[in-house]
VMD Tcl script that draws the C-alpha trace (Angstrom):
set ca {
  {32.88 55.50 24.89}
  {29.63 57.24 25.80}
  {29.99 60.99 26.26}
  {26.33 61.76 26.82}
  {25.24 63.50 30.02}
  {22.29 62.37 32.11}
  {19.10 64.48 32.30}
  {20.17 65.54 35.81}
  {23.56 66.64 34.52}
  {21.99 68.57 31.66}
  {19.75 70.28 34.20}
  {22.82 71.21 36.25}
  {24.42 72.73 33.16}
  {21.36 74.88 32.59}
  {21.23 75.91 36.24}
  {24.93 76.78 36.30}
  {24.68 78.87 33.13}
  {21.74 80.84 34.53}
  {23.53 81.31 37.84}
  {26.52 82.90 36.11}
  {24.23 85.15 34.10}
  {22.57 86.43 37.26}
  {25.49 86.51 39.67}
  {28.51 87.50 37.60}
  {28.78 90.85 35.88}
  {31.80 91.01 33.59}
  {31.76 94.79 33.81}
  {33.62 96.47 30.98}
  {35.44 93.27 30.13}
  {34.25 90.22 28.27}
  {34.14 87.42 30.80}
  {33.60 84.80 28.13}
  {36.99 85.44 26.61}
  {38.84 85.05 29.88}
  {41.50 82.54 28.92}
  {44.89 84.13 28.43}
  {44.08 87.81 28.80}
  {42.08 87.32 31.96}
  {40.76 89.98 34.29}
  {43.24 92.55 35.47}
  {45.25 90.39 37.81}
  {46.73 93.48 39.44}
  {43.29 94.91 40.23}
  {42.54 94.56 43.95}
  {38.86 95.39 43.48}
  {38.52 92.74 40.79}
  {40.16 90.18 43.06}
  {37.69 90.97 45.84}
  {34.78 90.61 43.42}
  {36.01 87.22 42.27}
  {36.42 86.13 45.88}
  {32.82 87.11 46.62}
  {31.65 85.07 43.62}
  {33.61 82.05 44.83}
  {31.81 82.27 48.18}
  {28.48 82.17 46.37}
  {29.54 78.96 44.66}
  {30.59 77.57 48.03}
  {27.17 78.34 49.49}
  {25.53 76.24 46.79}
  {27.91 73.35 47.37}
  {29.25 73.60 43.82}
  {32.70 74.68 44.92}
  {33.40 71.29 46.46}
  {31.14 68.96 44.50}
  {34.23 67.00 43.43}
  {35.33 66.33 47.01}
  {34.54 62.96 48.65}
  {31.57 63.01 51.01}
  {33.82 62.22 53.96}
  {35.43 65.64 53.49}
  {32.15 67.50 53.03}
  {31.78 67.30 49.25}
  {29.16 65.70 47.05}
  {31.34 62.91 45.79}
  {30.02 63.91 42.36}
  {30.97 61.51 39.56}
  {33.37 62.74 36.90}
  {30.58 63.07 34.35}
  {28.75 65.51 36.64}
  {31.93 67.46 37.28}
  {32.59 67.67 33.53}
  {29.06 68.85 32.79}
  {29.31 71.56 35.42}
  {32.84 72.70 34.58}
  {32.15 72.95 30.88}
  {28.95 74.93 31.38}
  {30.54 77.33 33.86}
  {33.57 77.92 31.64}
  {31.39 78.53 28.60}
  {29.28 80.97 30.61}
  {32.40 82.89 31.68}
  {32.63 82.07 35.38}
  {35.95 83.21 36.89}
  {35.87 80.45 39.51}
  {34.57 76.91 39.06}
  {35.84 74.37 41.61}
  {37.49 75.03 44.95}
  {40.79 73.82 46.31}
  {42.34 73.32 42.90}
  {44.95 70.59 42.95}
  {45.87 71.29 46.57}
  {42.77 70.07 48.41}
  {42.63 66.56 46.83}
  {46.34 66.15 47.50}
  {45.88 67.17 51.13}
  {43.08 64.63 51.51}
  {45.53 61.91 50.45}
  {48.74 63.03 52.15}
  {47.93 65.70 54.73}
  {48.21 65.33 58.50}
  {44.98 65.41 60.48}
  {45.50 68.98 61.64}
  {46.21 70.12 58.08}
  {42.97 68.62 56.80}
  {41.00 69.94 59.77}
  {42.33 73.46 59.32}
  {42.46 73.93 55.55}
  {39.65 71.87 54.06}
  {36.71 73.57 55.83}
  {38.16 77.00 55.08}
  {38.63 76.16 51.41}
  {35.12 74.69 51.24}
  {33.58 77.87 52.64}
  {35.58 80.12 50.33}
  {37.43 81.71 53.25}
  {40.76 80.52 51.85}
  {40.56 81.59 48.25}
  {44.19 81.49 47.16}
  {47.18 79.30 47.94}
  {50.68 80.15 46.77}
  {52.18 77.17 44.92}
  {55.95 77.27 45.23}
  {57.25 74.79 42.68}
  {59.13 76.47 39.81}
  {62.53 78.07 40.28}
  {64.85 79.87 37.84}
  {66.60 76.54 37.14}
  {63.73 74.19 37.93}
  {60.77 74.55 35.63}
  {59.99 71.53 33.50}
  {62.84 69.84 35.37}
  {61.01 70.29 38.65}
  {63.21 67.86 40.56}
  {66.08 70.35 40.22}
  {64.70 72.62 42.96}
  {67.46 74.21 45.04}
  {65.52 76.11 47.71}
  {66.91 74.68 50.94}
  {65.25 73.68 54.19}
  {67.61 73.06 57.11}
  {66.40 71.40 60.31}
  {66.69 73.62 63.39}
  {65.05 72.31 66.55}
  {61.28 72.08 66.03}
  {61.48 74.01 62.77}
  {62.98 74.00 59.33}
  {64.63 77.17 58.08}
  {63.98 77.90 54.38}
  {66.15 79.93 52.03}
  {65.81 80.22 48.27}
  {63.83 81.62 45.37}
  {60.67 80.63 43.51}
  {59.40 82.07 40.25}
  {56.22 82.31 38.16}
  {54.12 82.33 41.30}
  {50.61 83.29 40.24}
  {48.74 83.67 43.54}
  {51.37 84.55 46.11}
  {50.38 88.19 46.47}
  {46.83 87.23 47.45}
  {47.61 84.19 49.60}
  {48.11 83.79 53.34}
  {49.41 80.25 52.90}
  {51.65 78.50 50.42}
  {52.63 74.92 49.62}
  {56.28 74.75 48.62}
  {58.77 72.17 47.40}
  {62.20 72.50 49.03}
  {65.34 70.41 49.21}
  {65.96 68.81 52.59}
  {68.72 66.37 51.60}
  {71.16 67.87 49.06}
  {73.22 64.65 48.99}
  {70.31 62.53 47.73}
  {69.51 61.95 44.03}
  {67.58 64.94 42.78}
  {64.16 63.25 42.67}
  {64.69 62.35 46.30}
  {65.69 64.56 49.16}
  {62.83 66.98 48.39}
  {60.13 67.77 50.95}
  {56.77 69.49 50.72}
  {55.87 72.18 53.27}
  {53.08 74.55 54.16}
  {54.46 78.04 54.70}
  {53.02 81.24 56.13}
  {53.14 83.81 53.35}
  {52.98 86.60 55.95}
  {56.31 85.57 57.47}
  {58.69 88.58 57.41}
  {61.23 86.47 55.53}
  {58.90 86.08 52.54}
  {59.38 88.78 49.88}
  {57.49 89.07 46.60}
  {58.76 90.87 43.52}
  {56.28 91.45 40.66}
  {56.71 89.89 37.23}
  {54.73 91.77 34.59}
  {53.11 90.31 31.51}
  {53.21 91.80 28.02}
  {50.38 94.18 28.89}
  {52.13 95.61 31.91}
  {50.05 93.79 34.53}
  {51.42 92.21 37.71}
  {50.54 88.67 36.73}
  {53.18 86.57 38.50}
  {55.69 87.01 41.27}
  {59.17 86.00 42.21}
  {59.14 84.76 45.78}
  {62.27 85.11 47.91}
  {62.57 83.11 51.13}
  {65.11 84.35 53.65}
  {65.40 82.46 56.95}
  {61.71 81.56 56.90}
  {60.98 79.35 59.90}
  {58.49 76.55 59.23}
  {57.32 74.23 62.03}
  {57.99 70.55 61.42}
  {54.29 69.83 61.66}
  {53.85 71.80 58.40}
  {55.47 68.95 56.48}
  {53.04 67.41 53.98}
  {53.56 63.67 53.60}
  {56.92 62.06 54.23}
  {60.24 63.81 54.70}
  {62.43 63.67 51.57}
  {59.56 62.30 49.45}
  {57.91 65.59 48.63}
  {58.53 65.28 44.91}
  {56.23 62.25 44.74}
  {53.59 64.01 46.82}
  {53.78 66.96 44.44}
  {53.24 64.64 41.51}
  {49.96 63.67 43.17}
  {49.09 67.37 43.22}
  {49.79 67.75 39.51}
  {47.89 64.60 38.60}
  {44.60 66.26 39.51}
  {44.98 68.66 36.57}
  {43.79 66.34 33.82}
  {40.87 66.86 31.46}
  {41.04 70.70 31.13}
  {37.58 70.77 29.54}
  {37.38 74.49 30.36}
  {39.81 75.25 27.53}
  {37.64 74.20 24.55}
  {34.54 75.58 26.30}
  {36.06 79.05 26.53}
  {37.56 78.84 23.06}
  {34.15 78.01 21.64}
  {32.52 80.97 23.36}
  {35.40 83.18 22.28}
  {34.80 82.23 18.65}
  {31.06 82.76 18.96}
  {31.59 86.25 20.37}
  {33.96 87.06 17.51}
  {31.31 86.02 14.97}
  {28.63 87.90 16.87}
  {30.73 91.08 16.91}
  {31.19 91.04 13.15}
  {27.55 90.19 12.50}
  {26.70 93.31 14.46}
  {29.25 95.16 12.35}
  {27.43 93.97 9.22}
  {24.09 95.15 10.63}
  {25.56 98.58 11.37}
  {27.65 99.11 8.22}
  {26.27 96.69 5.65}
  {29.57 94.85 5.30}
  {31.64 92.45 7.36}
  {34.70 90.24 7.08}
  {32.26 87.33 7.47}
  {31.10 87.99 3.89}
  {34.36 86.48 2.62}
  {33.95 82.72 1.94}
  {37.61 82.10 2.81}
  {36.97 83.60 6.22}
  {33.96 81.37 6.76}
  {35.94 78.27 5.82}
  {38.73 79.37 8.17}
  {36.27 79.73 11.03}
  {34.76 76.33 10.25}
  {38.22 74.76 10.41}
  {38.87 76.37 13.80}
  {35.52 75.09 15.05}
  {36.50 71.54 14.10}
  {39.80 71.93 15.97}
  {38.00 73.12 19.10}
  {35.54 70.22 18.94}
  {38.41 67.75 18.52}
  {40.03 69.16 21.66}
  {36.73 68.87 23.49}
  {36.40 65.19 22.58}
  {39.94 64.51 23.80}
  {38.99 66.12 27.13}
  {35.91 63.93 27.34}
  {38.04 60.88 26.62}
  {40.36 61.63 29.54}
  {37.41 61.85 31.92}
  {35.86 58.68 30.49}
  {39.08 56.74 30.98}
  {39.16 57.87 34.60}
  {35.62 56.56 35.10}
  {36.91 53.19 33.87}
  {39.59 53.17 36.57}
  {42.41 53.94 34.16}
  {45.18 56.53 34.57}
  {45.20 58.64 31.38}
  {48.81 59.82 31.47}
  {49.44 59.98 27.74}
  {45.85 61.06 27.01}
  {46.13 63.98 29.45}
  {49.35 65.03 27.71}
  {47.54 64.81 24.37}
  {44.90 67.20 25.73}
  {47.59 69.61 26.93}
  {49.47 69.68 23.62}
  {46.33 69.86 21.49}
  {44.73 72.51 23.68}
  {47.84 74.67 23.51}
  {48.10 74.40 19.73}
  {44.40 74.95 19.11}
  {44.37 77.90 21.48}
  {47.33 79.37 19.62}
  {45.51 78.89 16.31}
  {42.22 80.37 17.49}
  {43.73 83.48 19.06}
  {46.12 84.24 16.25}
  {43.85 83.39 13.33}
  {41.04 85.54 14.72}
  {43.49 88.38 15.32}
  {44.77 88.02 11.75}
  {41.22 88.08 10.39}
  {40.48 91.24 12.38}
  {43.57 92.91 10.95}
  {44.62 96.25 12.36}
  {41.69 96.28 14.77}
  {43.34 93.50 16.74}
  {46.20 95.86 17.59}
  {43.97 98.29 19.48}
  {44.88 98.50 23.14}
  {42.66 96.50 25.48}
  {42.80 99.26 28.07}
  {39.29 100.62 27.60}
  {39.09 101.61 23.94}
  {35.54 101.33 22.63}
  {36.96 100.52 19.19}
  {38.74 97.37 20.36}
  {36.95 94.17 19.25}
  {35.82 92.03 22.19}
  {36.93 94.77 24.62}
  {40.50 94.42 23.40}
  {40.84 90.80 24.41}
  {41.22 89.75 20.78}
  {44.59 91.44 20.49}
  {45.59 90.75 24.09}
  {45.05 87.03 23.73}
  {47.02 86.98 20.48}
  {49.91 88.75 22.21}
  {50.03 86.63 25.33}
  {48.90 83.15 24.40}
  {52.26 81.64 23.51}
  {52.88 81.06 27.18}
  {50.23 78.33 27.09}
  {52.79 75.95 25.62}
  {55.10 76.56 28.59}
  {52.94 76.85 31.70}
  {51.74 73.66 33.35}
  {54.45 71.56 31.72}
  {55.97 72.46 28.37}
  {54.69 70.89 25.19}
  {58.09 69.24 24.74}
  {57.64 67.45 28.07}
  {54.11 66.41 27.10}
  {55.34 64.99 23.79}
  {57.98 62.98 25.64}
  {55.25 61.50 27.84}
  {53.20 60.60 24.77}
  {56.23 59.04 23.08}
  {57.41 57.01 26.07}
  {54.15 56.01 27.79}
  {51.94 55.97 24.72}
  {54.16 54.74 21.90}
  {56.71 52.83 23.99}
  {59.65 54.75 22.53}
  {62.95 54.85 24.46}
  {64.11 57.89 26.37}
}
mol new
graphics top color blue
foreach p $ca { graphics top sphere $p radius 0.5 }
foreach p [lrange $ca 0 end-1] q [lrange $ca 1 end] { graphics top cylinder $p $q radius 0.2 }
display resetview
């Protein structure tokens, strides 16, 4: 395995880092630490600022570099994408690539009108958010258990049900939702995948607040929402398999170790400045230095696992178990970094992140320590990932 970047890719990393420095002002928050305790997700002004930044990326063609040329992208190889994504994450960019998991899925399974409508608007940054309606109160890791119903009615389907942990619904005009169209079929079948208008009067959002009191997710209630049949993505009653295509595009997650590394560096920088100002610092303790060195090794190990996933993809392989290894390791290392740094900071880590000048790293040190446990749940629980590793990697029985 050769993880080295080409001179052109190294130049792109430098260019991307400088672009973020010039075009993104973190304001009174520390952009580099934006992992768990991200920007105020209930701040409308902050959302508009992030949208404007995404449009700047779109103007440079970076937003869609990973798209095939036939859909207006660069067709950039995975190594180039990795170089760019890692540099942007390390520099603190709030947006990196456009379309998320949705656009590549639509390229594979979407109808012509769906591609023609959505892809150009995503590429330009006009469509910035899409509401992903997968999880339900009784269908999280067991996604095939979705119960939201879609009943055929003339040229439409009528949707009724509830979704939960929706992270972008309040900002989105469109959503892509899994619903059950054949309740008599086995649960992995009989599910269809639809585009829905989030401005339909039958769509209601109820806020779900995080531990810091911010509107971070939503419950979405669908009551008699009419969806035209042409909004079906892929085949009727095979939406679960189309959705698995969507999820398969979330693989290497190289942004995680990049941001963890910068987070650690800012922690060290903050306490070096403390030493310069007061003559003493927790960094003077050799145990602390060894602890930080151990965390640094863990972050680098995670980074190499991310690189390995991308390398396997360049070899035409499907890194199922390796992607799960990245997810589990990234979650555990993130947990260690956030909580160990908070423990080292002691009482200072408990200072509220809401604007106190005494809070280390603008309060994100404590906020990340409070909120990060959700990493092991979102995006597929660690238990699910370990099952994948056991069954597909080690050949163990179910």
